C-alpha positions in Angstrom: 238.5 182.6 77.7 239.8 182.0 80.8 241.0 178.1 80.0 242.1 179.1 76.9 244.2 181.5 78.3 245.5 179.2 80.8 245.7 176.1 78.1 247.8 178.6 75.8 250.0 179.6 78.9 250.9 176.1 79.6 251.9 175.5 76.1 253.8 178.5 75.9 255.3 176.8 79.2 256.0 173.7 77.7 257.9 175.0 74.6 260.0 177.5 76.4 260.8 174.8 78.8 261.6 172.4 75.7 263.9 175.2 74.1 266.0 175.8 77.2 267.0 172.1 78.0 268.2 172.3 74.0 269.8 175.2 74.1 271.3 173.3 77.6 272.0 170.3 75.8 273.7 171.1 72.8 275.5 173.8 75.2 277.1 170.8 76.8 277.8 168.7 73.5 279.4 172.7 72.1 281.7 173.1 75.1 283.0 169.8 75.0 284.1 170.1 71.5 286.0 173.6 72.6 287.9 171.7 74.9 289.0 168.9 72.8 289.8 171.4 70.1 291.5 173.3 72.7 293.8 170.3 73.8 294.0 169.1 69.5 295.7 172.5 68.8 298.2 172.3 72.3 299.3 169.8 70.9 300.7 170.6 67.4 298.8 168.5 65.2 300.5 166.2 62.7 299.3 164.6 59.5 302.0 162.9 58.0 302.0 161.1 54.2 300.1 158.2 55.2 297.4 160.1 56.5 297.0 159.0 59.8 295.2 161.1 62.6 296.9 161.6 65.6 295.1 160.9 69.2 293.4 163.4 70.9 295.2 163.9 74.5 292.9 161.5 76.8 291.7 164.7 79.1 289.5 166.0 75.9 286.7 163.8 77.5 283.3 163.1 76.4 284.8 160.4 74.6 287.1 160.7 71.1 285.2 162.9 68.6 284.8 162.4 64.4 287.3 164.6 63.8 288.8 165.7 60.2 291.7 168.2 59.0 290.8 170.4 56.0 293.1 172.7 53.6 291.5 175.9 51.7 291.6 174.0 48.1 288.9 171.5 50.1 291.5 168.4 50.2 291.1 166.5 53.6 294.5 166.1 55.1 293.4 163.8 57.7 290.8 162.2 58.9 287.4 161.6 56.9 283.5 161.3 57.1 282.8 165.2 57.4 281.4 167.2 54.7 283.4 170.0 53.4 282.0 173.1 52.5 281.9 176.5 52.0 282.1 177.2 56.6 284.9 175.0 56.2 286.7 176.6 53.2 286.6 180.1 54.9 287.8 179.1 58.4 290.5 176.7 56.3 291.3 180.3 54.0 291.8 182.0 57.4 289.0 184.4 56.7 286.6 183.1 59.4 286.4 181.7 63.2 285.5 179.0 64.8 281.8 178.0 64.0 279.9 175.7 66.1 277.2 174.0 63.5 275.2 171.0 63.4 275.1 168.7 59.9 273.6 165.2 59.0 275.6 163.1 57.8 274.6 159.8 56.2 270.8 160.7 58.1 272.8 160.7 61.2 273.4 164.0 63.3 276.6 165.6 64.5 277.4 168.4 66.2 280.3 170.3 64.4 283.3 173.0 65.7 285.4 174.3 62.3 287.8 176.1 63.8 291.4 177.2 61.8 294.4 175.1 62.0 298.3 174.7 61.6 299.1 171.4 60.7 302.7 170.3 60.3 303.1 168.4 56.8 306.3 166.5 57.2 308.5 169.1 58.1 306.4 171.5 56.7 304.3 174.2 57.9 300.8 174.4 56.4 299.3 177.8 57.8 295.7 177.5 56.3 294.3 173.9 57.6 290.6 174.2 58.9 290.0 171.4 62.1 286.6 169.9 61.5 285.3 168.1 65.5 282.1 166.2 65.3 279.8 164.2 67.7 276.3 162.6 67.1 273.7 164.0 69.1 272.0 160.8 69.4 271.6 161.4 73.4 270.9 164.3 73.3 268.0 163.2 70.5 266.6 160.5 72.6 266.5 163.0 75.7 264.9 165.9 73.4 262.4 162.7 72.6 261.3 162.2 75.9 260.6 165.6 77.2 259.0 166.0 74.1 256.1 163.6 75.2 256.8 164.1 79.1 256.1 167.8 77.7 253.0 166.7 75.6 251.2 165.2 78.5 251.7 167.3 80.8 250.3 170.3 78.0 246.8 168.2 77.7 246.7 167.2 81.4 247.5 171.2 82.3 244.4 172.2 79.0 242.3 169.5 80.6 242.5 170.5 84.2 242.6 174.5 82.9 239.0 173.8 80.9 237.6 171.2 83.9 238.8 174.4 87.1 237.1 176.7 84.5 234.2 174.9 84.1 233.6 174.4 87.8 234.4 178.5 87.8 231.6 179.0 85.6 229.5 176.8 87.1 230.2 179.0 90.3 230.2 182.6 88.7 227.2 181.8 87.0 224.7 179.5 89.8 223.7 183.1 91.1 223.1 184.5 87.6 221.2 181.4 86.3 219.4 181.7 89.8 218.6 185.2 88.9 217.0 184.3 85.7 214.9 180.9 87.2 213.6 183.6 90.0 212.3 186.3 86.9 211.0 183.4 85.4 209.2 181.7 88.4 207.9 185.3 88.9 206.7 185.4 85.3 204.8 182.6 84.8 203.5 182.9 88.8 203.2 186.4 89.8 204.6 185.2 92.9 206.5 188.6 93.9 207.3 186.7 97.3 210.5 185.0 95.9 213.8 186.4 96.6 218.2 185.1 95.8 219.9 184.0 97.8 223.3 186.3 98.1 225.8 184.0 98.0 229.2 186.5 98.3 229.6 190.0 98.0 230.9 190.4 94.7 229.1 191.6 91.4 226.8 188.8 91.0 225.6 189.0 95.0 225.1 192.7 94.7 223.4 192.1 90.9 221.0 189.3 93.6 220.9 191.9 96.1 220.0 195.0 94.2 217.1 192.6 92.4 215.9 191.2 95.4 215.5 194.8 96.2 213.3 195.6 93.3 211.2 192.5 93.6 210.2 193.9 97.4 209.7 197.1 96.2 207.3 195.9 93.1 205.9 193.5 95.6 205.4 196.6 97.8 204.1 198.6 95.7 202.0 195.5 94.0 200.2 195.7 97.4 199.5 199.0 98.0 197.8 198.5 94.6 195.8 196.2 95.9 194.9 197.5 99.1 193.6 200.7 97.3 191.7 198.5 95.0 190.1 196.5 98.0 189.7 199.8 99.9 187.8 201.4 96.3 185.8 198.0 96.5 184.6 198.1 99.8 183.9 201.9 99.3 182.1 201.1 96.5 180.1 199.0 98.3 179.8 200.6 101.3 178.3 203.4 99.5 175.9 201.4 97.6 174.7 200.4 100.8 174.4 203.7 102.3 173.2 205.8 99.1 170.0 203.0 99.1 168.2 204.2 102.4 168.6 208.2 101.2 167.2 207.2 97.4 164.5 204.7 98.9 163.3 207.6 101.2 163.5 209.8 98.2 161.8 208.1 95.4 158.9 207.6 98.5 158.5 211.3 99.3 158.2 212.2 95.5 155.9 209.2 94.4 153.4 210.1 97.5 153.9 213.8 96.3 152.9 212.3 92.4 149.9 210.6 93.6 148.8 214.2 94.7 145.2 215.1 95.2 144.5 213.7 99.2 147.3 215.6 101.0 146.9 218.4 102.6 149.0 221.8 102.4 150.7 221.4 105.6 151.6 217.6 104.6 153.0 218.7 101.3 154.9 221.2 102.4 156.6 218.6 105.4 157.2 215.9 102.3 158.6 218.7 100.3 161.2 219.6 102.9 161.9 215.9 103.5 162.7 215.7 100.0 164.9 218.9 100.7 166.9 217.9 103.8 167.0 213.8 101.8 168.8 216.0 98.5 171.1 217.5 100.8 172.2 215.1 102.4 172.4 212.6 99.6 174.5 215.1 98.1 176.9 215.5 100.7 177.3 211.6 101.2 178.2 211.5 97.0 180.8 214.3 97.6 182.4 212.6 100.9 182.8 209.7 98.2 184.5 211.5 95.4 186.5 213.1 98.3 187.9 209.7 99.5 187.5 208.1 96.1 191.2 210.4 95.7 192.8 207.6 97.7 195.9 208.1 100.4 198.7 209.5 97.5 200.1 212.2 98.4 198.8 215.9 96.8 200.0 217.3 93.8 200.4 221.2 93.2 201.0 221.5 96.7 201.3 225.4 97.8 202.5 227.3 100.4 199.4 227.2 103.0 199.3 229.6 106.9 197.2 227.1 108.4 196.1 229.1 111.1 194.4 231.2 108.6 192.5 228.1 107.0 191.5 227.5 110.7 190.5 231.1 111.3 188.0 230.8 108.7 186.6 227.0 109.8 186.5 228.7 113.3 184.2 231.4 112.5 182.2 229.5 109.9 181.5 227.0 112.4 180.5 229.5 114.8 177.7 231.0 112.3 176.4 227.5 111.9 176.6 226.3 115.9 175.2 229.1 117.8 174.3 227.2 120.4 178.3 226.2 120.6 181.6 228.3 121.7 184.5 228.0 119.6 187.5 229.4 122.1 190.6 229.0 119.8 194.1 229.5 120.3 196.3 229.9 116.7 199.7 230.1 116.1 201.3 231.1 112.4 202.4 227.9 111.0 202.7 226.9 107.2 201.8 223.3 106.0 202.2 222.9 102.5 199.3 221.3 101.1 195.6 222.1 99.3 193.4 224.8 100.9 190.1 223.5 99.8 191.5 220.0 101.4 192.7 221.2 104.6 189.6 223.3 105.0 187.7 220.4 104.7 189.5 218.4 107.2 189.3 221.1 109.8 185.6 221.6 109.0 185.1 217.9 109.3 186.6 218.1 113.3 184.6 221.1 114.1 181.4 219.7 112.7 182.0 217.1 114.5 182.8 218.4 117.8 179.6 221.0 117.7 177.4 217.5 117.5 179.0 216.1 120.8 178.8 219.3 122.4 175.9 220.2 125.1 174.2 223.1 124.4 176.3 225.9 125.3 178.9 223.8 125.7 182.7 224.8 124.3 185.1 223.4 121.7 189.0 224.4 121.8 191.0 224.2 118.7 195.0 224.7 119.1 197.7 225.6 115.8 200.8 224.8 116.4 203.8 223.6 115.4 202.8 220.1 115.1 199.1 220.3 113.9 195.8 221.0 114.6 193.8 220.1 118.1 190.1 220.1 118.4 188.9 219.2 122.0 185.0 219.1 123.2 183.5 218.6 125.6 180.6 216.1 124.8 180.6 212.2 126.3 183.9 211.7 124.3 184.2 208.2 122.6 183.9 205.3 123.8 186.8 203.2 124.6 186.2 200.3 122.1 185.3 202.6 119.0 188.6 204.7 119.3 190.5 202.4 117.6 187.7 202.7 114.4 186.9 206.1 114.6 188.2 206.9 111.1 187.3 204.2 109.5 184.9 204.9 106.7 181.1 204.7 107.3 181.9 203.9 110.6 179.3 205.2 113.8 180.3 204.5 117.1 178.3 203.9 120.0 177.3 207.5 120.9 176.5 208.8 117.2 173.7 206.3 115.8 171.2 208.8 116.7 172.6 211.6 114.8 172.6 212.5 110.8 175.7 211.8 109.1 177.5 209.6 106.4 180.1 209.0 108.8 182.6 209.4 106.4 184.1 212.9 108.3 186.6 211.7 110.4 187.9 209.5 107.2 188.3 212.5 105.2 189.9 213.8 107.9 192.9 210.8 108.0 193.1 210.7 104.5 193.6 214.5 104.4 196.5 214.1 106.7 198.0 211.3 105.0 197.7 213.2 101.6 200.0 216.1 103.8 202.3 213.7 105.2 200.6 213.6 108.3 198.6 211.6 110.7 195.1 211.8 112.7 194.7 210.1 115.7 191.9 210.5 118.4 191.8 210.2 122.6 189.7 210.7 125.5 190.7 213.4 127.4 191.0 212.8 131.3 188.4 215.1 132.5 185.6 214.4 129.7 184.9 215.2 125.9 187.3 213.8 123.0 190.5 215.2 121.4 191.3 214.7 117.6 194.8 215.7 116.1 195.8 216.3 112.8 199.9 215.9 113.1 201.0 218.0 110.5 204.6 218.8 109.0 204.8 222.5 109.3 207.4 225.4 109.6 207.4 229.0 110.4 206.0 231.6 108.1 208.5 234.6 106.8 207.1 237.2 108.8 205.4 235.6 111.1 204.9 239.0 113.5 205.1 239.3 117.1 201.8 237.5 118.4 200.2 234.5 117.8 197.4 235.4 115.0 194.3 234.6 116.8 193.5 234.3 120.8 189.7 234.7 121.3 187.8 234.5 124.3 188.9 232.8 127.5 192.1 232.8 125.8 192.6 236.7 125.0 191.7 237.0 128.9 194.7 235.1 129.8 192.9 232.3 131.7 194.0 228.5 130.4 191.2 226.6 128.5 192.8 223.8 127.6 194.2 222.0 130.8 193.4 218.8 130.0 194.6 218.3 125.9 197.0 215.1 126.0 200.3 215.7 125.0 201.2 214.7 121.1 202.5 211.8 120.0 
């Protein structure tokens, strides 16, 4: 389109140039005829009976023209070779002014000037004559013919150059688009989302390429997240299958022994029934944990404002009933979390259960709720430094946990719940012994928090510093 526009502009410029030069050349001829006519009129033209032509003065310039004088009747009074037509008759009759015209005489183009004139015929004055002056246009036509050839060559060269430059410009503009198409085709054929388009300039095409790269980057991230989710789900299924094998085998063995029947004493029967019940509960817990982990780390849907301090207070009360040998101490500030109460409660219960299992008889578990989330500390043997990076992994059991029952999914559920609520989970060892687990959550103050924190029990109520060695939040 741009090449066509340039070509059209070149053609129009050539046409305008041709007509300007033509008008200039005709203007020069007209000027010479006008000057010669003025000199002829000033010399009192005379046509005698023999019809001889008067000679124009030498100052006329441009060489002697062809000329004749005619009256209104169409009679040639002197001179010859020029046509008599209505224009000449009108001027000779005194009804017209000077006229310039182009006429063809014998196949030759002439530029003619017709002016009214007073002609002396003998001694009588004739008032109705017309002087016709003409000059051949052959020199001007030769110049115009050469000009037409030059302009034609210029037009052809200009159009060809415009087409070439247009093609180069189009290739330059379309090359990034072709690269976009090639990259899209490559991704379609190979599913390789690592391909990117080189951004050549900060223009519309460059911005298109940058946005395409950004889209591919997001697709790559989404695909990586999906692949990781699928991998995690497969790993979860594989790990769950392995973990389920032991309790199911044990449960089946006990049931087979019970079904064999007769030789068992009542005490053995009761012991086996108790084992079956315990293994059923362990299996039920494991299945529940696997189902919870199968939810993934995606943000929760249908979240609501939850008073985190109240959820933790209920969990502390439950833990105190379940583990009477452990003292739970809580300092709970009123804070609000946007989330699902049941998932938050399960995560806190898992933290408290983990702390209670690792506390010595008569030990204390300290719980804090503040604007940063939840902190749980026990006074047990702590976590082996080599195990700290893995304590939140699924089915992980550290060196200090291998002798205890459990699925190895409790802390994994804690981390998943934290991620689902826009937070994170961390573990560390307190400087003076014991482990500290923290769930960092985005919190806000409740609308009517009241003048005092929700609950401060045990030593906290007495004003003692019950958490002297908790590490700072990260």
